[in-house]
NUTI-172693 format. One line per field, with one value per residue (C-alpha): residue in three letters; residue number from 1; x, y, z. Coordinates in steps of 0.2 Angstrom, whole numbers. Example, Ala and Ser with C-alpha at 12.3 -4.5 7.8 and 13.67 -1.06 7.14 Angstrom:
2
r = [ALA|SER] $
k = [1|2] $
x = [62|68] $
y = [-22|-5] $
z = [39|36] $
This chain:
121
r = [GLN|LEU|GLN|ALA|PHE|GLY|GLY|GLY|LEU|VAL|GLN|ALA|GLY|GLY|SER|LEU|ARG|LEU|SER|CYS|ALA|ALA|SER|GLY|ARG|THR|ASP|ILE|SER|TYR|ALA|MET|TYR|TRP|PHE|ARG|GLN|ALA|PRO|GLY|LYS|GLU|ARG|GLU|PHE|VAL|ALA|GLY|ILE|ARG|TRP|SER|GLY|HIS|SER|THR|TYR|TYR|ALA|ASP|SER|VAL|LYS|GLY|ARG|PHE|THR|ILE|SER|ARG|ASP|ASN|ALA|LYS|ASN|THR|VAL|TYR|LEU|GLN|MET|ASN|SER|LEU|LYS|PRO|GLU|ASP|THR|ALA|VAL|TYR|TYR|CYS|ALA|ALA|ASP|ARG|ASP|THR|SER|SER|SER|TRP|LEU|ARG|GLN|TYR|ALA|TYR|TRP|GLY|GLN|GLY|THR|GLN|VAL|THR|VAL|SER|SER] $
k = [1|2|3|4|5|6|7|8|9|10|11|12|13|14|15|16|17|18|19|20|21|22|23|24|25|26|27|28|29|30|31|32|33|34|35|36|37|38|39|40|41|42|43|44|45|46|47|48|49|50|51|52|53|54|55|56|57|58|59|60|61|62|63|64|65|66|67|68|69|70|71|72|73|74|75|76|77|78|79|80|81|82|83|84|85|86|87|88|89|90|91|92|93|94|95|96|97|98|99|100|101|102|103|104|105|106|107|108|109|110|111|112|113|114|115|116|117|118|119|120|121] $
x = [65|50|50|33|31|19|10|5|-8|-24|-41|-56|-62|-45|-34|-17|-7|5|19|29|45|52|70|79|74|65|63|49|31|24|7|7|-3|-7|-11|-14|-13|-22|-16|-22|-29|-23|-15|-29|-29|-33|-30|-21|-16|-9|6|-4|-13|-29|-35|-38|-46|-51|-57|-75|-71|-61|-70|-75|-63|-46|-38|-23|-12|6|19|30|43|46|43|31|13|2|-13|-24|-34|-49|-63|-52|-60|-53|-55|-42|-29|-16|2|1|12|15|18|22|23|25|10|2|-16|-11|-3|-14|-23|-16|3|13|32|39|35|41|42|26|21|9|-7|-17|-34|-40|-59] $
y = [270|266|261|259|250|241|256|256|259|249|249|253|238|231|227|232|227|240|235|245|238|245|245|251|248|231|232|244|240|251|255|256|267|271|289|295|312|316|330|347|339|337|321|310|295|278|264|259|243|240|230|214|215|213|231|240|256|262|278|277|280|263|252|236|238|240|228|232|218|216|203|208|194|203|221|224|231|228|237|226|237|229|237|252|268|283|293|281|289|296|295|282|284|273|280|273|278|269|258|266|271|289|289|276|286|302|303|298|301|291|292|283|290|288|276|282|273|277|270|273|274] $
z = [346|335|317|308|291|280|272|254|241|242|234|244|253|254|269|275|291|298|310|322|330|346|351|367|385|387|406|405|401|387|380|362|350|332|326|309|300|284|272|280|295|313|319|327|338|330|342|358|367|385|389|393|376|385|385|368|363|346|338|333|315|314|327|319|305|313|326|336|343|350|351|366|362|346|353|339|338|323|316|305|294|285|274|271|265|255|271|279|268|280|287|301|316|331|348|365|383|400|404|419|424|423|406|397|383|389|387|371|375|360|342|326|309|299|285|271|268|253|249|231|227] $
């Protein structure tokens, strides 16, 4: 089970940090991801991080502004969002799947509820 929180309203240029807490089986290594969905648009990939925390991947639209990280002791993944733009406005979702070479960036078996991020101009 995944639970995301930390969304809110922020002005353009501001920052927010999202968190996603995972519960359930702790004997499996999971890769974690963030996705977002803006009104009237399809859900899109934002960032991913492997179990070790050493490998990350970002969508071009957020590269250099967003940072994904994780704390495995707390079963939590974070998304630090800086230099926010109005086009970052969306519902943000966290997702997870087993951390394997075949599933990394391809499979997302588990999803949390979304948290709304609104960036005003």
